[in-house]
VEXTIKOL-776737 format. One record per residue (C-alpha): y, x, z. Coordinates in nm, 2 decimals, padded with zeros to 4 digits. Last residue first. Layout:
       v       u       w
       Y       X       Z
...
This chain:
       v       u       w
  -01.27   03.25   00.02
  -01.58   03.23   00.22
  -01.95   03.17   00.16
  -02.13   03.43   00.37
  -02.19   03.78   00.20
  -02.55   03.83   00.10
  -02.84   03.88   00.34
  -03.10   03.80   00.08
  -03.24   03.47   00.21
  -02.96   03.26   00.32
  -02.67   03.42   00.14
  -02.87   03.46  -00.18
  -02.97   03.09  -00.16
  -02.61   02.99  -00.12
  -02.50   03.20  -00.42
  -02.77   03.06  -00.64
  -02.69   02.70  -00.55
  -02.32   02.78  -00.60
  -02.39   02.91  -00.95
  -02.57   02.58  -01.03
  -02.23   02.40  -01.02
  -01.94   02.31  -00.79
  -01.62   02.44  -00.96
  -01.32   02.64  -00.85
  -01.49   02.99  -00.85
  -01.51   03.01  -00.48
  -01.88   03.12  -00.47
  -01.98   02.85  -00.23
  -01.80   02.56  -00.40
  -02.00   02.30  -00.21
  -01.77   02.28   00.08
  -01.48   02.25  -00.17
  -01.59   01.89  -00.24
  -01.48   01.80   00.11
  -01.72   01.64   00.16
  -02.02   01.75  -00.05
  -02.10   01.50  -00.32
  -02.32   01.19  -00.27
  -02.64   01.19  -00.47
  -02.63   01.18  -00.85
  -02.97   01.34  -00.89
  -02.91   01.67  -01.06
  -02.59   01.82  -00.91
  -02.58   01.62  -00.58
  -02.95   01.66  -00.52
  -02.92   02.03  -00.58
  -02.64   02.06  -00.33
  -02.82   01.86  -00.06
  -03.13   02.08  -00.11
  -02.93   02.39  -00.08
  -02.75   02.25   00.23
  -03.09   02.17   00.39
  -03.18   02.54   00.35
  -02.92   02.61   00.61
  -02.54   02.64   00.68
  -02.47   02.45   01.00
  -02.21   02.19   01.12
  -02.39   01.89   00.97
  -02.15   01.84   00.68
  -02.41   01.81   00.41
  -02.26   02.09   00.20
  -02.21   02.33   00.48
  -02.17   02.61   00.22
  -01.80   02.65   00.27
  -01.72   02.56   00.63
  -01.48   02.29   00.70
  -01.19   02.32   00.95
  -01.20   02.04   01.21
  -01.07   01.69   01.22
  -00.85   01.45   01.41
  -00.89   01.07   01.45
  -00.57   01.00   01.26
  -00.64   01.23   00.97
  -00.31   01.33   00.80
  -00.34   01.37   00.42
  -00.01   01.19   00.35
   00.18   01.41   00.59
   00.49   01.25   00.74
   00.76   01.00   00.66
   00.57   00.74   00.47
   00.75   00.47   00.27
   00.77   00.09   00.29
   01.06  -00.03   00.08
   00.89  -00.02  -00.26
   00.62  -00.28  -00.20
   00.83  -00.50   00.02
   01.09  -00.53  -00.25
   00.85  -00.58  -00.53
   00.71  -00.88  -00.34
   01.06  -01.01  -00.24
   01.13  -01.04  -00.61
   00.92  -01.35  -00.61
   00.57  -01.47  -00.70
   00.46  -01.34  -00.35
   00.16  -01.11  -00.35
  -00.12  -01.19  -00.10
  -00.43  -01.06  -00.27
  -00.32  -00.81  -00.54
   00.00  -00.70  -00.37
  -00.17  -00.69  -00.03
  -00.45  -00.47  -00.16
  -00.19  -00.24  -00.34
   00.00  -00.20  -00.01
  -00.33  -00.13   00.17
  -00.44   00.14  -00.07
  -00.09   00.30  -00.07
  -00.06   00.31   00.31
  -00.42   00.39   00.40
  -00.44   00.67   00.15
  -00.13   00.82   00.29
  -00.26   00.80   00.65
  -00.61   00.93   00.58
  -00.87   00.66   00.56
  -01.14   00.56   00.80
  -01.46   00.45   00.62
  -01.52   00.35   00.25
  -01.38   00.00   00.27
  -01.14   00.11   00.54
  -01.21   00.16   00.91
  -00.92   00.26   01.13
  -00.67   00.36   00.85
  -00.76   00.09   00.61
  -00.75  -00.18   00.88
  -00.42  -00.05   01.03
  -00.26  -00.05   00.69
  -00.40  -00.40   00.63
  -00.24  -00.55   00.94
   00.10  -00.38   00.88
   00.11  -00.49   00.51
   00.00  -00.84   00.61
   00.28  -00.86   00.86
   00.54  -00.73   00.62
   00.48  -01.00   00.36
   00.17  -01.19   00.28
  -00.04  -01.46   00.43
   00.04  -01.82   00.52
  -00.24  -01.89   00.77
  -00.16  -01.54   00.90
   00.13  -01.60   00.92
   00.31  -01.93   00.96
   00.65  -01.83   00.83
   00.65  -01.57   00.56
   00.78  -01.22   00.57
   01.04  -00.99   00.40
   01.15  -00.65   00.52
   01.50  -00.50   00.49
   01.57  -00.15   00.36
   01.40   00.19   00.40
   01.11   00.03   00.57
   00.87   00.22   00.78
   00.54   00.41   00.79
   00.64   00.67   01.04
   00.40   00.96   01.08
   00.36   01.23   01.35
   00.57   01.03   01.59
   00.72   01.07   01.94
   00.99   01.31   01.82
   01.24   01.31   02.11
   01.16   01.67   02.23
   01.24   01.81   01.89
   01.37   01.56   01.63
   01.16   01.54   01.32
   00.93   01.24   01.32
   01.10   01.00   01.56
   01.44   01.13   01.44
   01.37   01.04   01.08
   01.27   00.69   01.17
   01.56   00.65   01.41
   01.83   00.73   01.15
   02.17   00.70   01.30
   02.46   00.45   01.35
   02.75   00.53   01.11
   02.53   00.62   00.81
   02.35   00.92   00.65
   02.09   00.80   00.40
   01.71   00.76   00.47
   01.68   00.42   00.63
   01.32   00.45   00.77
   01.38   00.19   01.05
   01.57  -00.03   00.79
   01.41  -00.37   00.87
   01.13  -00.41   01.12
   00.75  -00.45   01.10
   00.72  -00.10   01.26
   00.41   00.11   01.17
   00.40   00.42   01.38
   00.14   00.70   01.38
   00.17   00.86   01.73
   00.28   01.17   01.91
   00.09   01.29   02.22
   00.33   01.53   02.40
   00.62   01.45   02.17
   00.87   01.30   02.41
   01.08   00.98   02.45
   01.38   00.88   02.66
   01.55   00.63   02.44
   01.87   00.74   02.27
   01.77   00.67   01.91
   01.67   00.32   02.03
   01.38   00.13   02.17
   01.36  -00.21   02.34
   01.71  -00.30   02.22
   01.87  -00.61   02.37
   01.97  -00.89   02.12
   02.11  -01.19   02.31
   02.11  -01.54   02.17
   02.29  -01.87   02.24
   02.55  -01.82   01.97
   02.76  -02.14   01.96
   02.86  -02.24   01.69
   02.62  -01.97   01.58
   02.28  -01.83   01.66
   02.13  -02.16   01.78
   01.81  -02.25   01.97
   01.80  -02.63   01.97
   01.75  -02.82   02.30
   02.08  -03.00   02.23
   02.24  -02.92   02.57
   02.44  -02.60   02.50
   02.13  -02.39   02.56
   02.10  -02.04   02.72
   01.95  -01.70   02.68
   01.72  -01.74   02.38
   01.62  -01.37   02.36
   01.57  -01.16   02.05
   01.43  -00.82   02.11
   01.56  -00.52   01.92
   01.45  -00.22   01.73
   01.64   00.11   01.69
   01.90   00.33   01.53
   01.88   00.21   01.16
   01.83  -00.15   01.27
   01.52  -00.36   01.34
   01.42  -00.71   01.43
   01.08  -00.71   01.58
   00.71  -00.65   01.51
   00.56  -00.34   01.66
   00.28  -00.10   01.59
   00.20   00.23   01.77
  -00.12   00.42   01.68
  -00.25   00.75   01.83
  -00.15   00.66   02.18
  -00.13   00.87   02.50
   00.08   00.72   02.77
   00.37   00.87   02.96
   00.64   00.85   02.68
   00.50   00.54   02.52
   00.47   00.35   02.85
   00.81   00.46   02.97
   00.96   00.35   02.64
   00.80   00.00   02.65
   00.86  -00.07   03.02
   01.22   00.06   03.03
   01.32  -00.09   02.70
   01.20  -00.44   02.76
   00.89  -00.64   02.67
   00.74  -00.84   02.95
   00.37  -00.78   03.01
   00.15  -01.00   02.79
   00.12  -01.38   02.80
   00.11  -01.44   02.42
   00.28  -01.76   02.33
   00.61  -01.58   02.38
   00.89  -01.70   02.60
   01.14  -01.97   02.49
   01.42  -02.03   02.74
   01.48  -01.66   02.81
   01.25  -01.38   02.91
   00.87  -01.32   02.84
   00.89  -01.15   02.50
   00.57  -00.96   02.43
   00.42  -00.62   02.54
   00.10  -00.44   02.46
  -00.12  -00.16   02.59
  -00.45  -00.12   02.42
  -00.77   00.09   02.49
  -00.99   00.05   02.19
  -01.34  -00.09   02.20
  -01.27  -00.35   01.93
  -00.95  -00.26   01.75
  -00.96  -00.43   01.42
  -01.01  -00.80   01.46
  -00.87  -00.88   01.80
  -00.62  -00.60   01.84
  -00.48  -00.64   01.48
  -00.46  -01.01   01.51
  -00.28  -00.99   01.85
  -00.02  -00.75   01.70
   00.03  -00.98   01.41
   00.10  -01.27   01.64
   00.32  -01.06   01.87
   00.57  -01.02   01.59
   00.72  -01.37   01.64
   00.80  -01.67   01.42
   00.84  -02.00   01.59
   00.79  -02.31   01.37
   01.04  -02.43   01.11
   01.25  -02.74   01.15
   01.56  -02.54   01.05
   01.79  -02.70   01.31
   01.95  -02.36   01.38
   01.62  -02.23   01.52
   01.36  -02.51   01.50
   01.11  -02.29   01.67
   01.25  -01.94   01.74
   01.30  -01.67   01.47
   01.22  -01.30   01.46
   01.08  -01.29   01.81
   00.95  -00.98   01.97
   00.60  -00.82   01.96
   00.52  -00.47   02.10
   00.20  -00.27   02.06
   00.06   00.06   02.19
  -00.28   00.19   02.07
  -00.56   00.40   02.20
  -00.86   00.53   02.00
  -00.71   00.88   01.94
  -00.68   00.91   02.31
  -01.05   01.00   02.32
  -00.97   01.35   02.20
  -01.01   01.49   01.85
  -00.69   01.71   01.85
  -00.66   01.95   01.56
  -00.48   01.68   01.36
  -00.21   01.63   01.62
  -00.15   02.01   01.66
  -00.11   02.05   01.29
   00.13   01.76   01.25
   00.34   01.91   01.53
   00.36   02.24   01.35
   00.49   02.06   01.04
   00.75   01.87   01.24
   00.88   02.18   01.42
   00.90   02.38   01.09
   01.10   02.10   00.93
   01.32   02.06   01.23
   01.41   02.43   01.24
   01.50   02.43   00.87
   01.72   02.12   00.88
   01.69   01.95   00.53
   01.53   01.63   00.64
   01.29   01.36   00.52
   00.95   01.53   00.56
   00.79   01.31   00.30
   00.46   01.15   00.20
   00.29   01.07  -00.13
  -00.06   00.98  -00.23
  -00.16   01.03  -00.59
  -00.27   00.80  -00.88
  -00.14   00.50  -00.69
  -00.20   00.15  -00.81
   00.15  -00.01  -00.79
   00.13  -00.14  -01.16
   00.50  -00.07  -01.23
   00.61  -00.32  -01.49
   00.99  -00.39  -01.52
   01.17  -00.72  -01.60
   00.99  -00.98  -01.38
   01.08  -00.80  -01.06
   01.31  -00.50  -01.12
   01.16  -00.16  -01.03
   01.42   00.06  -01.18
   01.77  -00.02  -01.30
   01.85   00.20  -01.60
   01.85  -00.09  -01.85
   01.54   00.02  -02.04
   01.34  -00.30  -02.00
   01.03  -00.10  -01.91
   01.21   00.08  -01.62
   00.93   00.15  -01.37
   00.65   00.09  -01.63
   00.67   00.15  -02.01
   01.00   00.32  -02.03
   00.93   00.51  -01.71
   00.62   00.67  -01.86
   00.28   00.52  -01.77
   00.03   00.52  -01.49
   00.20   00.75  -01.24
   00.22   00.52  -00.94
   00.27   00.77  -00.65
   00.60   00.93  -00.75
   00.79   00.60  -00.79
   00.63   00.49  -00.46
   00.88   00.74  -00.30
   01.14   00.46  -00.25
   01.51   00.38  -00.21
   01.60   00.01  -00.24
   01.93  -00.09  -00.39
   02.04  -00.45  -00.42
   02.30  -00.50  -00.15
   02.28  -00.81   00.07
   02.08  -00.72   00.38
   02.31  -00.45   00.52
   02.31  -00.08   00.60
   02.62   00.10   00.47
   02.50   00.44   00.34
   02.38   00.30   00.01
   02.59   00.01  -00.11
   02.44  -00.02  -00.46
   02.50  -00.37  -00.61
   02.25  -00.43  -00.89
   02.16  -00.78  -00.78
   02.03  -01.02  -01.04
   01.72  -00.81  -01.11
   01.62  -00.85  -00.74
   01.37  -00.56  -00.71
   01.64  -00.30  -00.77
   01.49   00.05  -00.72
   01.66   00.37  -00.61
   01.42   00.66  -00.66
   01.41   00.90  -00.37
   01.55   01.24  -00.45
   01.42   01.57  -00.34
   01.76   01.69  -00.21
   01.90   01.34  -00.20
   01.66   01.15   00.02
   01.61   01.45   00.24
   01.38   01.75   00.18
   01.01   01.83   00.18
   00.81   01.60  -00.05
   00.44   01.62   00.02
   00.21   01.52  -00.26
  -00.16   01.45  -00.22
  -00.45   01.41  -00.46
  -00.37   01.67  -00.73
  -00.66   01.77  -00.95
  -00.46   02.04  -01.12
  -00.53   01.89  -01.47
  -00.52   01.53  -01.35
  -00.20   01.55  -01.15
  -00.02   01.79  -01.39
   00.16   01.60  -01.66
   00.22   01.28  -01.47
   00.33   01.49  -01.17
   00.58   01.68  -01.38
   00.71   01.35  -01.53
   00.77   01.22  -01.18
   00.96   01.53  -01.08
   01.17   01.51  -01.40
   01.24   01.14  -01.34
   01.37   01.21  -00.99
   01.58   01.50  -01.12
   01.78   01.29  -01.36
   01.77   01.15  -01.71
   01.43   01.31  -01.78
   01.25   01.56  -01.99
   01.05   01.83  -01.81
   01.15   02.19  -01.82
   01.30   02.19  -01.47
   00.98   02.05  -01.31
   00.70   02.29  -01.41
   00.97   02.54  -01.49
   01.06   02.58  -01.12
   01.40   02.45  -01.01
   01.27   02.16  -00.80
   01.04   02.40  -00.63
   00.66   02.36  -00.66
   00.45   02.49  -00.38
   00.08   02.47  -00.44
  -00.18   02.41  -00.17
  -00.56   02.43  -00.21
  -00.71   02.20   00.05
  -01.03   02.28   00.22
  -00.95   02.20   00.58
  -00.88   02.57   00.65
  -00.62   02.56   00.37
  -00.45   02.27   00.55
  -00.42   02.48   00.86
  -00.29   02.78   00.68
  -00.02   02.58   00.51
   00.08   02.39   00.83
   00.12   02.68   01.07
   00.49   02.69   01.01
   00.69   02.99   00.87
   00.59   02.89   00.51
   00.74   02.55   00.55
   01.07   02.66   00.69
   01.09   02.94   00.43
   01.06   02.69   00.15
   01.37   02.49   00.24
   01.63   02.71   00.06
   01.41   02.73  -00.26
   01.38   02.35  -00.28
   01.08   02.12  -00.22
   00.76   01.98  -00.37
   00.44   02.05  -00.18
   00.13   01.99  -00.38
  -00.22   01.93  -00.24
  -00.52   01.92  -00.47
  -00.42   02.25  -00.64
  -00.61   02.47  -00.88
  -00.95   02.48  -01.03
  -00.90   02.13  -01.16
  -00.96   02.23  -01.53
  -00.89   02.60  -01.59
  -01.03   02.58  -01.94
  -01.12   02.23  -02.03
  -01.45   02.10  -01.89
  -01.77   02.17  -02.08
  -01.96   01.92  -02.30
  -01.94   01.55  -02.22
  -01.74   01.36  -01.97
  -01.87   01.02  -01.82
  -01.60   00.75  -01.85
  -01.78   00.53  -02.09
  -02.09   00.54  -01.87
  -01.90   00.37  -01.58
  -01.79   00.08  -01.80
  -02.07  -00.17  -01.72
  -02.12  -00.06  -01.36
  -01.74  -00.08  -01.30
  -01.71  -00.45  -01.41
  -01.55  -00.59  -01.10
  -01.32  -00.28  -01.07
  -01.20  -00.19  -00.72
  -01.49  -00.04  -00.53
  -01.64   00.18  -00.81
  -01.29   00.28  -00.90
  -01.23   00.42  -00.55
  -01.54   00.63  -00.58
  -01.45   00.77  -00.92
  -01.08   00.84  -00.84
  -01.09   01.22  -00.82
  -01.34   01.26  -01.10
  -01.10   01.39  -01.36
  -01.33   01.53  -01.63
  -01.28   01.21  -01.83
  -00.92   01.31  -01.87
  -01.01   01.55  -02.14
  -01.15   01.28  -02.36
  -00.84   01.07  -02.31
  -00.62   01.37  -02.40
  -00.81   01.41  -02.72
  -00.75   01.04  -02.81
  -00.38   01.08  -02.74
  -00.37   01.38  -02.97
  -00.53   01.18  -03.24
  -00.88   01.23  -03.37
  -00.98   00.86  -03.34
  -00.67   00.64  -03.31
  -00.61   00.55  -02.94
  -00.77   00.22  -02.84
  -00.62  -00.13  -02.86
  -00.68  -00.42  -02.63
  -00.76  -00.79  -02.64
  -00.88  -00.93  -02.30
  -01.06  -01.26  -02.30
  -01.13  -01.42  -01.96
  -01.36  -01.71  -01.93
  -01.30  -01.92  -01.62
  -01.50  -02.08  -01.35
  -01.58  -02.39  -01.14
  -01.25  -02.56  -01.23
  -01.12  -02.81  -00.98
  -00.86  -03.08  -01.05
  -00.66  -03.24  -00.77
  -00.49  -03.57  -00.82
  -00.21  -03.67  -00.59
  -00.05  -03.91  -00.85
   00.30  -03.76  -00.80
   00.18  -03.40  -00.73
  -00.07  -03.35  -01.01
  -00.26  -03.04  -00.89
  -00.46  -02.76  -01.06
  -00.73  -02.56  -00.90
  -00.94  -02.25  -00.98
  -00.64  -02.02  -01.05
  -00.77  -01.68  -01.17
  -00.54  -01.38  -01.20
  -00.60  -01.08  -01.42
  -00.53  -00.71  -01.33
  -00.59  -00.48  -01.62
  -00.75  -00.14  -01.64
  -00.76   00.21  -01.79
  -00.94   00.46  -01.57
  -00.85   00.83  -01.60
  -00.60   00.82  -01.30
  -00.61   00.46  -01.20
  -00.43   00.32  -01.50
  -00.21   00.04  -01.61
  -00.20  -00.33  -01.66
  -00.04  -00.61  -01.46
  -00.07  -00.97  -01.37
  -00.22  -01.11  -01.69
  -00.27  -01.48  -01.65
  -00.47  -01.75  -01.49
  -00.60  -02.10  -01.53
  -00.28  -02.23  -01.68
  -00.07  -02.54  -01.60
  -00.03  -02.45  -01.24
   00.05  -02.72  -01.15
  -00.04  -03.00  -01.38
   00.25  -03.24  -01.47
   00.30  -03.53  -01.24
   00.66  -03.45  -01.16
   00.90  -03.48  -00.87
   00.68  -03.24  -00.67
   00.71  -02.95  -00.92
   01.08  -02.92  -01.00
   01.18  -03.05  -00.66
   01.00  -02.78  -00.47
   01.12  -02.50  -00.69
   01.48  -02.62  -00.66
   01.45  -02.67  -00.28
   01.30  -02.32  -00.23
   01.57  -02.16  -00.44
   01.85  -02.35  -00.27
   01.72  -02.24   00.07
   01.70  -01.87  -00.04
   02.05  -01.88  -00.18
   02.19  -02.05   00.13
   02.03  -01.79   00.35
   02.17  -01.51   00.14
   02.52  -01.66   00.15
   02.50  -01.70   00.53
   02.42  -01.33   00.60
   02.51  -01.27   00.96
   02.35  -01.60   01.06
   02.03  -01.46   00.90
   01.95  -01.21   01.17
   01.70  -01.01   00.96
   01.33  -01.04   00.89
   01.40  -01.17   00.54
   01.22  -01.50   00.50
   01.00  -01.64   00.22
   01.01  -02.01   00.24
   00.68  -02.20   00.28
   00.44  -02.26  -00.01
   00.40  -02.63  -00.04
   00.13  -02.84   00.11
  -00.11  -03.03  -00.11
  -00.09  -03.41  -00.06
  -00.42  -03.53  -00.20
  -00.57  -03.83  -00.36
  -00.94  -03.94  -00.37
  -01.23  -03.80  -00.58
  -01.20  -03.45  -00.72
  -01.13  -03.42  -01.09
  -01.38  -03.17  -01.24
  -01.33  -02.91  -01.51
  -01.63  -02.68  -01.56
  -01.46  -02.40  -01.74
  -01.10  -02.27  -01.74
  -00.98  -02.04  -02.02
  -00.79  -01.72  -01.94
  -00.64  -01.53  -02.23
  -00.51  -01.18  -02.21
  -00.31  -00.99  -02.47
  -00.25  -00.64  -02.60
  -00.41  -00.44  -02.32
  -00.40  -00.06  -02.38
  -00.73   00.13  -02.38
  -00.74   00.50  -02.32
  -01.09   00.50  -02.17
  -01.26   00.16  -02.21
  -01.12  -00.12  -01.99
  -01.17  -00.18  -01.62
  -01.11  -00.53  -01.48
  -00.93  -00.58  -01.16
  -00.95  -00.94  -01.05
  -00.65  -01.12  -00.90
  -00.73  -01.43  -00.69
  -00.57  -01.77  -00.65
  -00.60  -02.07  -00.42
  -00.33  -02.33  -00.42
   00.00  -02.35  -00.22
   00.20  -02.61  -00.41
   00.56  -02.49  -00.50
   00.85  -02.44  -00.26
   00.82  -02.06  -00.25
   00.58  -01.94  -00.52
   00.27  -01.80  -00.35
  -00.05  -01.86  -00.56
  -00.29  -01.80  -00.28
  -00.56  -01.57  -00.16
  -00.93  -01.60  -00.26
  -01.24  -01.44  -00.10
  -01.37  -01.77   00.03
  -01.15  -02.06  -00.08
  -00.92  -02.25   00.15
  -00.74  -02.55   00.01
  -00.45  -02.69   00.22
  -00.38  -03.05   00.28
  -00.08  -03.24   00.41
   00.22  -03.15   00.62
   00.07  -03.20   00.96
  -00.25  -03.02   00.87
  -00.57  -03.12   00.69
  -00.83  -02.89   00.55
  -00.99  -02.87   00.20
  -01.27  -02.62   00.21
  -01.40  -02.39  -00.06
  -01.72  -02.21  -00.15
  -01.71  -01.99  -00.45
  -01.55  -01.97  -00.79
  -01.68  -01.82  -01.11
  -01.53  -01.55  -01.34
  -01.67  -01.48  -01.68
  -01.56  -01.16  -01.86
  -01.49  -01.09  -02.23
  -01.36  -00.75  -02.34
  -01.22  -00.74  -02.69
  -01.13  -00.48  -02.94
  -00.82  -00.48  -03.17
  -00.85  -00.24  -03.46
  -00.58   00.02  -03.53
  -00.85   00.29  -03.60
  -01.20   00.16  -03.55
  -01.38   00.26  -03.23
  -01.69   00.47  -03.28
  -02.03   00.39  -03.12
  -01.95   00.02  -03.09
  -02.19  -00.17  -02.86
  -02.01  -00.06  -02.55
  -01.69  -00.18  -02.71
  -01.82  -00.53  -02.71
  -01.83  -00.56  -02.34
  -01.99  -00.89  -02.29
  -02.04  -01.17  -02.04
  -01.99  -00.96  -01.74
  -02.07  -01.18  -01.45
  -01.87  -01.24  -01.13
  -02.03  -01.50  -00.92
  -01.93  -01.67  -00.61
  -02.16  -01.97  -00.56
  -02.04  -02.32  -00.52
  -01.98  -02.53  -00.21
  -01.77  -02.83  -00.14
  -01.64  -02.93   00.20
  -01.38  -03.21   00.23
  -01.19  -03.22   00.55
  -00.99  -03.52   00.44
  -00.96  -03.71   00.11
  -00.67  -03.97   00.10
């Protein structure tokens, strides 16, 4: 048996060829090819109680419950403009059988973060699924996986066409214990382009003027330098192109007055956003094709997001007024029991439907055409957001105005309290609960990882379970309602995270109160647990310093009326109680995986990555909506379950709040202050010229460089700025 083996290679992603670059004019109906070579990096084979696990730098895992847990990574590969993938082939290179024999650990069960003794049939189904997968692979000596990779998804990031392709650098023969390593893979992507001269080809050329996602694309696509030139526009932009509205508010006529009467529109305008209200009855939506209002709204966004330059979408109205799309991630469960919270019905309301706009419904969200959206394995959303979406999830006029004004006050505040956080971690499952043999599973683990890795220099207050027969491994102050709620009410925290069991009216601890003598924590025959809430809809909170909340809990953002309440909605919109400016919560149950973070994925990874992107993402701190959708896509690509639970988690987490909210606070921008140093001077002229002619960084926000307010940043703005500085002209202002 090989132990603690360390083998090194070099991580290399090389572009073998991009044949389309060599072709000046694509041939009609011809299949073109992109060929890319992927190479593996350093890996380590480590021992644990169950066998060996292979760790590879920069790689996640192939996560099929019950099957071997082997390294995997998805690569995002940009295609030429307008390209549609036809087929993908991944061929392994450098095959080597490693010496010795191995016992590769299996992927642990995926667990819903609910009290499973209430749902025995669900538990039986999950256990049977795991055993079936495990037996299928480990009773055979066939290679697992048999292929070196596959097409994961295809779609667009605004103007960019792309595919996501997986690479599996190891295969395993379970009975003989043989482990085979491949030092690389050759990926061949066959695709088709629009016919030259067609309407589709014309639209592709027009889309090249959409620069909103350029920076993001440069980070995501492994071959971005090779395809960048293909996406450069030529000539002049289409008439009226992106002069319009980067922030769109979709609502109804009877709710519009509540928005206009708040300070939110003027504040967003002062930050450089150009707002547009679109009512659900306006022609832009009403004239769209669609089987229902949700599809009409999505088709409106698909038609206008590039032309208007839309970045952010705020939906104002409840789940029905501006409808959420019901998705059915488990394709075998189409039971809709909305309004009665439970863990067994199949519906999952989401606003992700309005963010991922790559393709029409019949190609993406309902590609099998059965009317049930977002089914794992049957539909094809790509989950890469074209726009960022948030919601004010209520129809009460006074509460809408209150919420919007609260958002303004929060964003205007740049105080030190913006680097303070409050955390709570409760148990989901105890070690060997109900004789499961599984380790303890508690939310404090994720909270500790966030604090340790992401919040250096922050002021943090945290609580863990210290009562009962099995206290937390983290010796923090004892979690209870009085301590946690008093701290939140009296403290000042920009971020609040917790991991705990949730319900539509609160979140609960799980305490092992007593034992019947077998030293096994049990939830039935007998029930040895208690479930005291540490926060509820009736907790004594206030809104003096409201927070951005990410609860790793089920149904906190349950949108429909029900017999218990809607704590996520109240935390955002209820005067005097509303301790949040943003709630990134689940509309239904959340799925996790035992052994996190060694076994990544699920709700904990989503919480961790959301905090990472918001605090200091790949390009710096991200706005709340950006952080949510970017982190969810990151998790999907790097830690995605090969299971319907993956789609479930992706659609269930939704933002109640402003998607463009800046956590750390911000100030109104000044037109003409192109370099963002707080003054308008000759240095801004130089900065603007360098941007226009030397490909330097653009003004931020872009509108700062639009000195003459004509909707574009060009040489006219340089002339206007010089005139203001040296000829006593009017200051840049719209």
